[in-house]
N, CA, C and O atoms as a CHARMM CRD file, in Angstrom:
* protein
*
  368
    1    1 MET  N     -6.73700   3.67300  -8.23400 PROA 1      0.00000
    2    1 MET  CA    -5.82800   4.95400  -7.65600 PROA 1      0.00000
    3    1 MET  C     -5.91600   4.18600  -6.49100 PROA 1      0.00000
    4    1 MET  O     -6.83200   3.43400  -6.15700 PROA 1      0.00000
    5    2 LYS  N     -4.44200   4.55500  -5.66000 PROA 2      0.00000
    6    2 LYS  CA    -4.57600   4.15400  -4.32000 PROA 2      0.00000
    7    2 LYS  C     -4.71800   4.98000  -3.44900 PROA 2      0.00000
    8    2 LYS  O     -4.17100   6.06600  -3.63800 PROA 2      0.00000
    9    3 THR  N     -5.78400   4.69600  -1.72100 PROA 3      0.00000
   10    3 THR  CA    -5.80800   5.92600  -1.34400 PROA 3      0.00000
   11    3 THR  C     -4.75300   6.25600  -0.72100 PROA 3      0.00000
   12    3 THR  O     -4.08800   5.22300  -0.63400 PROA 3      0.00000
   13    4 MET  N     -4.17200   7.16100  -0.20000 PROA 4      0.00000
   14    4 MET  CA    -2.86900   7.43900   0.13000 PROA 4      0.00000
   15    4 MET  C     -3.22600   7.73000   1.84100 PROA 4      0.00000
   16    4 MET  O     -4.22800   8.26300   2.31800 PROA 4      0.00000
   17    5 THR  N     -2.27200   7.28900   2.39400 PROA 5      0.00000
   18    5 THR  CA    -2.25600   7.58600   3.75000 PROA 5      0.00000
   19    5 THR  C     -2.11300   8.85300   4.08100 PROA 5      0.00000
   20    5 THR  O     -1.67900   9.56700   3.17800 PROA 5      0.00000
   21    6 PRO  N     -2.42200   9.53700   5.45200 PROA 6      0.00000
   22    6 PRO  CA    -1.95500  11.02400   5.79800 PROA 6      0.00000
   23    6 PRO  C     -0.83200  11.47600   5.53500 PROA 6      0.00000
   24    6 PRO  O     -0.71700  12.59100   5.02500 PROA 6      0.00000
   25    7 LYS  N      0.12300  10.77700   5.80100 PROA 7      0.00000
   26    7 LYS  CA     1.88800  11.32000   5.75300 PROA 7      0.00000
   27    7 LYS  C      1.79300  11.11500   3.97600 PROA 7      0.00000
   28    7 LYS  O      2.49900  11.93300   3.38500 PROA 7      0.00000
   29    8 GLU  N      1.29600  10.48800   3.39000 PROA 8      0.00000
   30    8 GLU  CA     1.33800  10.80400   1.93200 PROA 8      0.00000
   31    8 GLU  C      0.94700  12.11500   1.16800 PROA 8      0.00000
   32    8 GLU  O      1.44100  12.85300   0.31500 PROA 8      0.00000
   33    9 LYS  N     -0.31400  12.01000   1.99400 PROA 9      0.00000
   34    9 LYS  CA    -1.15900  13.20200   1.49600 PROA 9      0.00000
   35    9 LYS  C     -0.73800  14.32100   1.92000 PROA 9      0.00000
   36    9 LYS  O     -0.93400  15.26100   1.15000 PROA 9      0.00000
   37   10 ALA  N     -0.06900  14.61300   3.17500 PROA 10     0.00000
   38   10 ALA  CA     0.67600  15.53400   3.54700 PROA 10     0.00000
   39   10 ALA  C      1.79400  15.97300   2.64200 PROA 10     0.00000
   40   10 ALA  O      1.79100  17.15700   2.30700 PROA 10     0.00000
   41   11 ILE  N      2.77700  15.16300   2.18700 PROA 11     0.00000
   42   11 ILE  CA     3.81200  14.99400   1.26900 PROA 11     0.00000
   43   11 ILE  C      3.17700  15.42200   0.09900 PROA 11     0.00000
   44   11 ILE  O      3.75500  16.27400  -0.57600 PROA 11     0.00000
   45   12 HSD  N      2.03600  14.96500  -0.28500 PROA 12     0.00000
   46   12 HSD  CA     1.84500  15.56300  -1.67100 PROA 12     0.00000
   47   12 HSD  C      1.53300  16.74600  -1.59300 PROA 12     0.00000
   48   12 HSD  O      2.09400  17.45100  -2.43200 PROA 12     0.00000
   49   13 LEU  N      0.57400  17.46300  -0.63400 PROA 13     0.00000
   50   13 LEU  CA     0.10000  18.73800  -0.73500 PROA 13     0.00000
   51   13 LEU  C      1.39900  19.60500  -0.31000 PROA 13     0.00000
   52   13 LEU  O      1.24500  20.81600  -0.46900 PROA 13     0.00000
   53   14 PHE  N      2.52600  19.23800   0.15200 PROA 14     0.00000
   54   14 PHE  CA     3.39800  20.19200   0.36400 PROA 14     0.00000
   55   14 PHE  C      3.90200  20.46200  -0.80000 PROA 14     0.00000
   56   14 PHE  O      4.11800  21.61300  -1.18000 PROA 14     0.00000
   57   15 ALA  N      4.21500  19.07700  -1.70000 PROA 15     0.00000
   58   15 ALA  CA     5.26600  18.91400  -2.76000 PROA 15     0.00000
   59   15 ALA  C      4.44800  19.79900  -4.12000 PROA 15     0.00000
   60   15 ALA  O      5.07000  20.37900  -5.01000 PROA 15     0.00000
   61   16 THR  N      3.11500  19.74000  -4.02900 PROA 16     0.00000
   62   16 THR  CA     2.19500  20.41900  -4.96200 PROA 16     0.00000
   63   16 THR  C      2.41500  21.97600  -4.55800 PROA 16     0.00000
   64   16 THR  O      2.62700  22.76400  -5.48000 PROA 16     0.00000
   65   17 PHE  N      2.38000  22.40600  -3.36600 PROA 17     0.00000
   66   17 PHE  CA     2.68100  23.54000  -3.36500 PROA 17     0.00000
   67   17 PHE  C      4.15900  24.33200  -3.66200 PROA 17     0.00000
   68   17 PHE  O      4.40400  25.39200  -4.23900 PROA 17     0.00000
   69   18 ARG  N      4.81800  23.56700  -3.15900 PROA 18     0.00000
   70   18 ARG  CA     6.21100  24.05100  -3.31500 PROA 18     0.00000
   71   18 ARG  C      6.49300  23.93500  -4.58400 PROA 18     0.00000
   72   18 ARG  O      7.07800  24.93700  -4.99500 PROA 18     0.00000
   73   19 TYR  N      6.29000  22.98300  -5.52400 PROA 19     0.00000
   74   19 TYR  CA     6.27000  23.15700  -7.13200 PROA 19     0.00000
   75   19 TYR  C      5.76400  24.48400  -7.56300 PROA 19     0.00000
   76   19 TYR  O      6.33200  25.22300  -8.36700 PROA 19     0.00000
   77   20 ALA  N      4.40200  24.76700  -6.82200 PROA 20     0.00000
   78   20 ALA  CA     3.73500  26.04100  -7.63600 PROA 20     0.00000
   79   20 ALA  C      4.75400  27.20200  -7.01400 PROA 20     0.00000
   80   20 ALA  O      4.96100  28.24000  -7.64200 PROA 20     0.00000
   81   21 LEU  N      5.20800  27.00500  -6.06400 PROA 21     0.00000
   82   21 LEU  CA     6.20700  28.71000  -5.46200 PROA 21     0.00000
   83   21 LEU  C      7.65100  28.26100  -5.94600 PROA 21     0.00000
   84   21 LEU  O      8.43100  29.20800  -5.84000 PROA 21     0.00000
   85   22 SER  N      8.28800  27.04100  -6.47700 PROA 22     0.00000
   86   22 SER  CA     9.28500  26.99800  -7.34500 PROA 22     0.00000
   87   22 SER  C      9.24800  27.85000  -8.79900 PROA 22     0.00000
   88   22 SER  O     10.22900  28.38600  -9.31400 PROA 22     0.00000
   89   23 ARG  N      7.98600  27.84300  -9.29000 PROA 23     0.00000
   90   23 ARG  CA     7.85600  28.83100 -10.82900 PROA 23     0.00000
   91   23 ARG  C      7.73500  30.27300 -10.20300 PROA 23     0.00000
   92   23 ARG  O      7.36800  31.07900 -11.05900 PROA 23     0.00000
   93   24 LYS  N      7.87200  30.65700  -9.35400 PROA 24     0.00000
   94   24 LYS  CA     8.10200  32.23200  -8.76800 PROA 24     0.00000
   95   24 LYS  C      9.52000  32.37900  -8.24200 PROA 24     0.00000
   96   24 LYS  O     10.08900  31.51900  -7.56900 PROA 24     0.00000
   97   25 ASP  N     10.05500  33.57900  -8.62000 PROA 25     0.00000
   98   25 ASP  CA    10.93900  33.70400  -7.92400 PROA 25     0.00000
   99   25 ASP  C     10.93000  34.07000  -6.38400 PROA 25     0.00000
  100   25 ASP  O     10.34200  34.96900  -5.78300 PROA 25     0.00000
  101   26 ALA  N     11.82700  33.01400  -5.92500 PROA 26     0.00000
  102   26 ALA  CA    11.68100  33.21300  -4.42900 PROA 26     0.00000
  103   26 ALA  C     12.94500  33.19200  -3.93900 PROA 26     0.00000
  104   26 ALA  O     13.52200  32.21400  -4.41500 PROA 26     0.00000
  105   27 PRO  N     13.86700  34.00600  -2.98200 PROA 27     0.00000
  106   27 PRO  CA    15.05100  33.64000  -2.99400 PROA 27     0.00000
  107   27 PRO  C     15.79400  33.04500  -2.06200 PROA 27     0.00000
  108   27 PRO  O     17.01200  33.17000  -2.19100 PROA 27     0.00000
  109   28 LEU  N     15.33700  32.34800  -1.03700 PROA 28     0.00000
  110   28 LEU  CA    15.65500  30.94900  -0.34700 PROA 28     0.00000
  111   28 LEU  C     14.99100  30.05400  -0.42800 PROA 28     0.00000
  112   28 LEU  O     13.78200  30.27900  -0.39600 PROA 28     0.00000
  113   29 ALA  N     15.44400  28.67100  -0.56400 PROA 29     0.00000
  114   29 ALA  CA    14.76900  27.42700  -0.59000 PROA 29     0.00000
  115   29 ALA  C     13.72200  27.27100   0.55300 PROA 29     0.00000
  116   29 ALA  O     12.50300  27.11500   0.61900 PROA 29     0.00000
  117   30 MET  N     14.66400  27.37300   1.34000 PROA 30     0.00000
  118   30 MET  CA    14.05100  27.27200   2.90200 PROA 30     0.00000
  119   30 MET  C     12.69100  28.06100   2.95200 PROA 30     0.00000
  120   30 MET  O     11.65000  27.50700   3.30400 PROA 30     0.00000
  121   31 CYS  N     12.74100  29.11300   2.65700 PROA 31     0.00000
  122   31 CYS  CA    11.44800  30.06200   2.64000 PROA 31     0.00000
  123   31 CYS  C     10.25800  29.59500   1.85500 PROA 31     0.00000
  124   31 CYS  O      9.07100  29.79300   2.11500 PROA 31     0.00000
  125   32 LYS  N     10.76200  28.96400   0.88900 PROA 32     0.00000
  126   32 LYS  CA     9.74300  28.39400  -0.35800 PROA 32     0.00000
  127   32 LYS  C      9.35900  27.14400   0.50400 PROA 32     0.00000
  128   32 LYS  O      8.16100  26.88900   0.38400 PROA 32     0.00000
  129   33 ASP  N      9.97800  26.35900   1.27400 PROA 33     0.00000
  130   33 ASP  CA     9.59100  25.05000   2.02500 PROA 33     0.00000
  131   33 ASP  C      8.30900  25.63400   3.06000 PROA 33     0.00000
  132   33 ASP  O      7.15700  25.20300   3.00900 PROA 33     0.00000
  133   34 ASN  N      8.81200  26.74800   4.03600 PROA 34     0.00000
  134   34 ASN  CA     7.75100  26.99100   5.13200 PROA 34     0.00000
  135   34 ASN  C      6.49500  27.56200   4.59000 PROA 34     0.00000
  136   34 ASN  O      5.39300  27.45200   5.12700 PROA 34     0.00000
  137   35 ILE  N      6.78500  28.25600   3.34700 PROA 35     0.00000
  138   35 ILE  CA     5.46200  29.06700   2.67300 PROA 35     0.00000
  139   35 ILE  C      4.73500  27.72500   2.24700 PROA 35     0.00000
  140   35 ILE  O      3.51900  27.81400   2.41300 PROA 35     0.00000
  141   36 ALA  N      5.11000  26.63300   1.79500 PROA 36     0.00000
  142   36 ALA  CA     4.26700  25.78900   1.11100 PROA 36     0.00000
  143   36 ALA  C      3.78000  24.85200   2.03200 PROA 36     0.00000
  144   36 ALA  O      2.73600  24.22700   1.84000 PROA 36     0.00000
  145   37 ILE  N      4.50600  24.72100   3.05100 PROA 37     0.00000
  146   37 ILE  CA     3.87700  23.88300   4.26700 PROA 37     0.00000
  147   37 ILE  C      3.03400  24.78400   5.14500 PROA 37     0.00000
  148   37 ILE  O      2.50700  24.30100   6.14700 PROA 37     0.00000
  149   38 GLN  N      2.85200  26.20400   4.80300 PROA 38     0.00000
  150   38 GLN  CA     1.72400  26.94900   5.49300 PROA 38     0.00000
  151   38 GLN  C      0.49600  26.84800   4.49100 PROA 38     0.00000
  152   38 GLN  O     -0.61200  26.61200   4.97200 PROA 38     0.00000
  153   39 CYS  N      0.63400  27.00600   3.20000 PROA 39     0.00000
  154   39 CYS  CA    -0.47600  26.90100   2.01600 PROA 39     0.00000
  155   39 CYS  C     -1.14200  25.30200   2.40600 PROA 39     0.00000
  156   39 CYS  O     -2.35000  25.11600   2.55200 PROA 39     0.00000
  157   40 ALA  N     -0.12500  24.25100   2.53200 PROA 40     0.00000
  158   40 ALA  CA    -0.92400  23.27400   2.24300 PROA 40     0.00000
  159   40 ALA  C     -1.58400  23.27700   4.05100 PROA 40     0.00000
  160   40 ALA  O     -2.39500  22.36100   4.18900 PROA 40     0.00000
  161   41 LEU  N     -1.44000  23.84400   4.94400 PROA 41     0.00000
  162   41 LEU  CA    -2.01200  24.00500   6.06400 PROA 41     0.00000
  163   41 LEU  C     -3.56700  24.27500   6.21500 PROA 41     0.00000
  164   41 LEU  O     -4.59400  23.74200   6.63500 PROA 41     0.00000
  165   42 ILE  N     -2.96900  25.77100   5.43500 PROA 42     0.00000
  166   42 ILE  CA    -4.37500  26.53200   5.06900 PROA 42     0.00000
  167   42 ILE  C     -5.51900  25.66200   4.08500 PROA 42     0.00000
  168   42 ILE  O     -6.72900  25.74100   4.29500 PROA 42     0.00000
  169   43 ALA  N     -4.96000  24.88200   3.05900 PROA 43     0.00000
  170   43 ALA  CA    -5.97500  24.05500   2.40400 PROA 43     0.00000
  171   43 ALA  C     -6.38900  22.90600   3.29900 PROA 43     0.00000
  172   43 ALA  O     -7.54900  22.60600   3.01600 PROA 43     0.00000
  173   44 VAL  N     -5.98600  22.27400   4.10000 PROA 44     0.00000
  174   44 VAL  CA    -6.42500  21.32800   5.11700 PROA 44     0.00000
  175   44 VAL  C     -7.37800  22.03300   6.11900 PROA 44     0.00000
  176   44 VAL  O     -8.43000  21.45000   6.38400 PROA 44     0.00000
  177   45 GLU  N     -7.12600  23.17700   6.67700 PROA 45     0.00000
  178   45 GLU  CA    -8.04400  23.89800   7.23400 PROA 45     0.00000
  179   45 GLU  C     -9.50000  24.33500   6.74200 PROA 45     0.00000
  180   45 GLU  O    -10.55300  24.55300   7.34200 PROA 45     0.00000
  181   46 GLU  N     -9.15100  24.36700   5.51100 PROA 46     0.00000
  182   46 GLU  CA   -10.33400  24.67500   4.69500 PROA 46     0.00000
  183   46 GLU  C    -11.29000  23.63400   4.45100 PROA 46     0.00000
  184   46 GLU  O    -12.51600  23.73500   4.50700 PROA 46     0.00000
  185   47 ILE  N    -10.43200  22.37500   4.10800 PROA 47     0.00000
  186   47 ILE  CA   -10.96400  21.15800   4.01400 PROA 47     0.00000
  187   47 ILE  C    -11.95500  20.69600   5.47800 PROA 47     0.00000
  188   47 ILE  O    -13.08500  20.20900   5.48400 PROA 47     0.00000
  189   48 LEU  N    -11.13400  21.02400   6.56200 PROA 48     0.00000
  190   48 LEU  CA   -11.82300  20.47800   8.04400 PROA 48     0.00000
  191   48 LEU  C    -12.90500  21.28500   8.19400 PROA 48     0.00000
  192   48 LEU  O    -13.77000  20.89300   8.97800 PROA 48     0.00000
  193   49 SER  N    -13.05100  22.21500   7.68600 PROA 49     0.00000
  194   49 SER  CA   -14.22800  23.53500   7.93200 PROA 49     0.00000
  195   49 SER  C    -15.27200  23.02400   6.96200 PROA 49     0.00000
  196   49 SER  O    -16.47000  23.27700   7.09500 PROA 49     0.00000
  197   50 ALA  N    -14.80200  22.34400   6.04900 PROA 50     0.00000
  198   50 ALA  CA   -16.38200  21.90800   5.43000 PROA 50     0.00000
  199   50 ALA  C    -16.83600  20.77500   5.74400 PROA 50     0.00000
  200   50 ALA  O    -17.65700  20.19900   5.03100 PROA 50     0.00000
  201   51 ARG  N    -16.34200  20.24000   6.93800 PROA 51     0.00000
  202   51 ARG  CA   -16.70100  18.89400   7.01200 PROA 51     0.00000
  203   51 ARG  C    -16.33900  17.80200   6.17700 PROA 51     0.00000
  204   51 ARG  O    -17.37100  17.39900   5.64000 PROA 51     0.00000
  205   52 PRO  N    -15.41400  17.17500   5.84000 PROA 52     0.00000
  206   52 PRO  CA   -15.22200  16.38000   4.66000 PROA 52     0.00000
  207   52 PRO  C    -15.76900  15.00200   4.91600 PROA 52     0.00000
  208   52 PRO  O    -15.68100  14.54200   6.05500 PROA 52     0.00000
  209   53 LEU  N    -16.26500  14.38300   4.05700 PROA 53     0.00000
  210   53 LEU  CA   -16.87800  12.91100   3.72700 PROA 53     0.00000
  211   53 LEU  C    -15.70700  12.25800   3.33600 PROA 53     0.00000
  212   53 LEU  O    -15.57300  11.16700   3.89000 PROA 53     0.00000
  213   54 ASP  N    -14.71600  12.60500   2.47400 PROA 54     0.00000
  214   54 ASP  CA   -13.64700  11.89100   1.92100 PROA 54     0.00000
  215   54 ASP  C    -12.51500  12.38900   2.37400 PROA 54     0.00000
  216   54 ASP  O    -12.37700  13.54600   2.77200 PROA 54     0.00000
  217   55 PRO  N    -11.29600  11.17900   2.31800 PROA 55     0.00000
  218   55 PRO  CA   -11.73900   9.86300   2.05000 PROA 55     0.00000
  219   55 PRO  C    -12.28700   9.18800   2.88900 PROA 55     0.00000
  220   55 PRO  O    -12.45400   9.84800   3.91500 PROA 55     0.00000
  221   56 ASN  N    -12.81700   7.74500   2.99400 PROA 56     0.00000
  222   56 ASN  CA   -13.69900   7.20000   4.07500 PROA 56     0.00000
  223   56 ASN  C    -13.00100   5.70500   3.68600 PROA 56     0.00000
  224   56 ASN  O    -12.66700   5.31100   2.56900 PROA 56     0.00000
  225   57 TYR  N    -12.88500   4.93300   5.12300 PROA 57     0.00000
  226   57 TYR  CA   -12.68700   3.23200   4.71500 PROA 57     0.00000
  227   57 TYR  C    -13.99500   2.84500   5.43600 PROA 57     0.00000
  228   57 TYR  O    -13.86400   1.77000   6.02100 PROA 57     0.00000
  229   58 VAL  N    -15.22600   3.40200   5.57100 PROA 58     0.00000
  230   58 VAL  CA   -15.93600   2.82800   6.50000 PROA 58     0.00000
  231   58 VAL  C    -17.01600   1.79300   5.76500 PROA 58     0.00000
  232   58 VAL  O    -17.69300   2.23400   4.83600 PROA 58     0.00000
  233   59 ASP  N    -17.17200   0.36300   6.20900 PROA 59     0.00000
  234   59 ASP  CA   -17.93400  -0.36600   5.51100 PROA 59     0.00000
  235   59 ASP  C    -19.23600  -0.09200   6.37800 PROA 59     0.00000
  236   59 ASP  O    -19.30400   0.33500   7.53100 PROA 59     0.00000
  237   60 TRP  N    -20.38300  -0.50300   5.38600 PROA 60     0.00000
  238   60 TRP  CA   -21.80900  -0.43700   6.12100 PROA 60     0.00000
  239   60 TRP  C    -21.85500  -1.29000   7.29700 PROA 60     0.00000
  240   60 TRP  O    -22.24000  -0.98900   8.42700 PROA 60     0.00000
  241   61 ASP  N    -21.35300  -2.53000   6.81600 PROA 61     0.00000
  242   61 ASP  CA   -21.42300  -3.32000   8.08500 PROA 61     0.00000
  243   61 ASP  C    -20.89900  -3.10000   9.42500 PROA 61     0.00000
  244   61 ASP  O    -21.34000  -3.69100  10.41100 PROA 61     0.00000
  245   62 ASP  N    -19.89900  -2.19600   9.46000 PROA 62     0.00000
  246   62 ASP  CA   -18.87800  -2.00000  10.40000 PROA 62     0.00000
  247   62 ASP  C    -19.71700  -1.04000  11.29800 PROA 62     0.00000
  248   62 ASP  O    -19.29500  -0.80500  12.43000 PROA 62     0.00000
  249   63 CYS  N    -21.03500  -0.39300  10.81000 PROA 63     0.00000
  250   63 CYS  CA   -21.87500   0.65500  11.60300 PROA 63     0.00000
  251   63 CYS  C    -23.03200  -0.21700  11.76000 PROA 63     0.00000
  252   63 CYS  O    -23.64200   0.31500  12.68800 PROA 63     0.00000
  253   64 GLY  N    -23.59400  -1.09200  11.45100 PROA 64     0.00000
  254   64 GLY  CA   -24.81800  -1.31500  11.72200 PROA 64     0.00000
  255   64 GLY  C    -25.51100  -1.20700  10.61900 PROA 64     0.00000
  256   64 GLY  O    -26.70400  -1.44400  10.81100 PROA 64     0.00000
  257   65 ALA  N    -25.15600  -0.86000   9.19700 PROA 65     0.00000
  258   65 ALA  CA   -25.98500  -0.97600   7.99300 PROA 65     0.00000
  259   65 ALA  C    -26.99000  -0.07500   7.76700 PROA 65     0.00000
  260   65 ALA  O    -27.77500  -0.07000   6.81900 PROA 65     0.00000
  261   66 THR  N    -26.89800   1.01900   9.08500 PROA 66     0.00000
  262   66 THR  CA   -28.24700   1.86200   8.74000 PROA 66     0.00000
  263   66 THR  C    -27.43100   3.31400   8.12700 PROA 66     0.00000
  264   66 THR  O    -26.29700   3.70600   8.40400 PROA 66     0.00000
  265   67 HSD  N    -28.38500   3.89000   7.26400 PROA 67     0.00000
  266   67 HSD  CA   -27.70600   5.22200   6.55000 PROA 67     0.00000
  267   67 HSD  C    -27.10800   6.06200   7.69600 PROA 67     0.00000
  268   67 HSD  O    -25.95200   6.48100   7.64400 PROA 67     0.00000
  269   68 GLN  N    -28.01200   6.31300   8.82600 PROA 68     0.00000
  270   68 GLN  CA   -27.78500   7.31600  10.00100 PROA 68     0.00000
  271   68 GLN  C    -26.14600   7.01400  10.46700 PROA 68     0.00000
  272   68 GLN  O    -25.24900   7.84800  10.34500 PROA 68     0.00000
  273   69 TYR  N    -25.95600   5.50200  11.07900 PROA 69     0.00000
  274   69 TYR  CA   -24.88400   5.19600  11.21500 PROA 69     0.00000
  275   69 TYR  C    -23.49400   5.62200  10.57400 PROA 69     0.00000
  276   69 TYR  O    -22.43100   6.13200  10.93000 PROA 69     0.00000
  277   70 TRP  N    -24.18600   5.05500   9.27100 PROA 70     0.00000
  278   70 TRP  CA   -22.93000   5.08100   8.23400 PROA 70     0.00000
  279   70 TRP  C    -22.49700   6.52400   7.99100 PROA 70     0.00000
  280   70 TRP  O    -21.33200   6.92100   7.98100 PROA 70     0.00000
  281   71 TYR  N    -23.42300   7.13700   7.82800 PROA 71     0.00000
  282   71 TYR  CA   -22.94900   8.80200   7.58800 PROA 71     0.00000
  283   71 TYR  C    -21.96000   9.56400   8.63800 PROA 71     0.00000
  284   71 TYR  O    -21.14100  10.45200   8.40300 PROA 71     0.00000
  285   72 GLU  N    -22.32300   8.88700   9.96600 PROA 72     0.00000
  286   72 GLU  CA   -21.36000   9.78100  11.23800 PROA 72     0.00000
  287   72 GLU  C    -20.28000   8.81300  11.01200 PROA 72     0.00000
  288   72 GLU  O    -19.21900   9.42800  10.89700 PROA 72     0.00000
  289   73 ALA  N    -20.10300   7.36300  10.88600 PROA 73     0.00000
  290   73 ALA  CA   -18.98400   6.96700  10.65900 PROA 73     0.00000
  291   73 ALA  C    -17.82500   7.38800   9.69200 PROA 73     0.00000
  292   73 ALA  O    -16.62800   7.40600   9.97700 PROA 73     0.00000
  293   74 GLN  N    -18.46200   7.76100   8.36400 PROA 74     0.00000
  294   74 GLN  CA   -17.85600   8.14500   7.49700 PROA 74     0.00000
  295   74 GLN  C    -17.07900   9.59100   7.58800 PROA 74     0.00000
  296   74 GLN  O    -15.96600   9.92900   7.18300 PROA 74     0.00000
  297   75 LYS  N    -18.24000  10.39800   8.36900 PROA 75     0.00000
  298   75 LYS  CA   -17.68500  11.72400   8.64300 PROA 75     0.00000
  299   75 LYS  C    -16.38800  11.96900   9.57000 PROA 75     0.00000
  300   75 LYS  O    -15.46400  12.77600   9.47000 PROA 75     0.00000
  301   76 ASP  N    -16.77400  10.62800  10.82000 PROA 76     0.00000
  302   76 ASP  CA   -15.65900  10.74700  11.90200 PROA 76     0.00000
  303   76 ASP  C    -14.28300   9.71800  11.01800 PROA 76     0.00000
  304   76 ASP  O    -13.14500   9.57600  11.46700 PROA 76     0.00000
  305   77 GLU  N    -14.63800   9.31400  10.13200 PROA 77     0.00000
  306   77 GLU  CA   -13.22800   8.63000   9.47200 PROA 77     0.00000
  307   77 GLU  C    -12.40600   9.92900   8.56600 PROA 77     0.00000
  308   77 GLU  O    -11.18800  10.10100   8.55200 PROA 77     0.00000
  309   78 ALA  N    -13.09800  10.48500   8.07700 PROA 78     0.00000
  310   78 ALA  CA   -12.58600  11.41900   7.17500 PROA 78     0.00000
  311   78 ALA  C    -11.94200  12.66900   7.98100 PROA 78     0.00000
  312   78 ALA  O    -10.80800  13.06600   7.71400 PROA 78     0.00000
  313   79 LEU  N    -12.65200  13.19100   8.87000 PROA 79     0.00000
  314   79 LEU  CA   -11.92900  14.07500  10.11100 PROA 79     0.00000
  315   79 LEU  C    -11.02500  13.60400  10.55600 PROA 79     0.00000
  316   79 LEU  O    -10.08700  14.40200  10.54700 PROA 79     0.00000
  317   80 GLU  N    -10.69700  12.36300  11.11000 PROA 80     0.00000
  318   80 GLU  CA    -9.39300  11.58900  11.35300 PROA 80     0.00000
  319   80 GLU  C     -8.35200  11.71200  10.45200 PROA 80     0.00000
  320   80 GLU  O     -7.22300  12.06000  10.80100 PROA 80     0.00000
  321   81 PHE  N     -8.68100  11.43300   9.24300 PROA 81     0.00000
  322   81 PHE  CA    -7.71000  11.37600   8.11900 PROA 81     0.00000
  323   81 PHE  C     -7.02600  12.87100   7.83800 PROA 81     0.00000
  324   81 PHE  O     -5.82700  13.12700   7.72200 PROA 81     0.00000
  325   82 TRP  N     -8.16700  13.78000   7.76600 PROA 82     0.00000
  326   82 TRP  CA    -7.24500  15.21800   7.72700 PROA 82     0.00000
  327   82 TRP  C     -6.72000  15.78400   8.90100 PROA 82     0.00000
  328   82 TRP  O     -5.80600  16.57900   8.68000 PROA 82     0.00000
  329   83 ASN  N     -7.02800  15.61400  10.12600 PROA 83     0.00000
  330   83 ASN  CA    -6.39400  15.85800  11.10000 PROA 83     0.00000
  331   83 ASN  C     -5.12900  15.23000  11.31100 PROA 83     0.00000
  332   83 ASN  O     -4.33300  15.76700  12.08200 PROA 83     0.00000
  333   84 ASN  N     -4.84900  14.21300  10.75700 PROA 84     0.00000
  334   84 ASN  CA    -3.67000  13.22900  10.85800 PROA 84     0.00000
  335   84 ASN  C     -3.00300  13.82600   9.84800 PROA 84     0.00000
  336   84 ASN  O     -1.78000  13.77500   9.98500 PROA 84     0.00000
  337   85 VAL  N     -3.57600  14.63400   8.42400 PROA 85     0.00000
  338   85 VAL  CA    -2.56700  15.08500   7.21900 PROA 85     0.00000
  339   85 VAL  C     -2.30900  16.32600   7.79700 PROA 85     0.00000
  340   85 VAL  O     -1.34400  16.84400   7.23500 PROA 85     0.00000
  341   86 LYS  N     -2.81500  17.08700   8.77200 PROA 86     0.00000
  342   86 LYS  CA    -2.23200  18.45100   9.29600 PROA 86     0.00000
  343   86 LYS  C     -1.32400  17.80600  10.18100 PROA 86     0.00000
  344   86 LYS  O     -0.21600  18.21800   9.83900 PROA 86     0.00000
  345   87 SER  N     -1.21900  17.18400  10.93100 PROA 87     0.00000
  346   87 SER  CA    -0.28700  17.10400  12.00100 PROA 87     0.00000
  347   87 SER  C      1.09600  16.38800  11.08200 PROA 87     0.00000
  348   87 SER  O      2.08200  17.10800  10.92400 PROA 87     0.00000
  349   88 GLU  N      1.10500  15.21200  10.60500 PROA 88     0.00000
  350   88 GLU  CA     2.17100  15.33100   9.46300 PROA 88     0.00000
  351   88 GLU  C      2.95900  16.47500   8.59800 PROA 88     0.00000
  352   88 GLU  O      4.15500  16.40700   8.31700 PROA 88     0.00000
  353   89 LEU  N      2.02500  17.59900   8.20300 PROA 89     0.00000
  354   89 LEU  CA     2.05300  18.64700   7.47100 PROA 89     0.00000
  355   89 LEU  C      3.15000  19.46500   8.92900 PROA 89     0.00000
  356   89 LEU  O      4.30700  19.87700   8.84300 PROA 89     0.00000
  357   90 GLN  N      2.26400  19.45600  10.09400 PROA 90     0.00000
  358   90 GLN  CA     3.13200  20.33800  11.06200 PROA 90     0.00000
  359   90 GLN  C      4.58700  19.84800  11.20900 PROA 90     0.00000
  360   90 GLN  O      5.54200  20.62000  11.30000 PROA 90     0.00000
  361   91 SER  N      4.69000  18.38000  11.22800 PROA 91     0.00000
  362   91 SER  CA     5.99600  17.64500  11.28200 PROA 91     0.00000
  363   91 SER  C      6.82500  17.67600  10.34200 PROA 91     0.00000
  364   91 SER  O      7.92800  17.15400  10.50700 PROA 91     0.00000
  365   92 LEU  N      6.53400  18.21200   9.29700 PROA 92     0.00000
  366   92 LEU  CA     7.71000  18.56000   8.24900 PROA 92     0.00000
  367   92 LEU  C      8.74300  19.56700   8.38200 PROA 92     0.00000
  368   92 LEU  O      9.57900  19.71600   7.49100 PROA 92     0.00000
């Protein structure tokens, strides 16, 4: 499976929540879109508060090949990804 970009992940989360909301009776499509974005943002906030490690694009050699540095680089990459997803959601 291909790793998603932050924009692709934001659209995927939005579409997932929008689909879930479309199965219920909601009066307006725009209302459903706004709720879907809010639900996706809540999910991303939960991921960020859990200090994510995935996805990561870190190579051991890029961080000096020691576990201590690799872990920090992995965490930084994941946090950057999920913050970018959050930004993409906010721009929808």
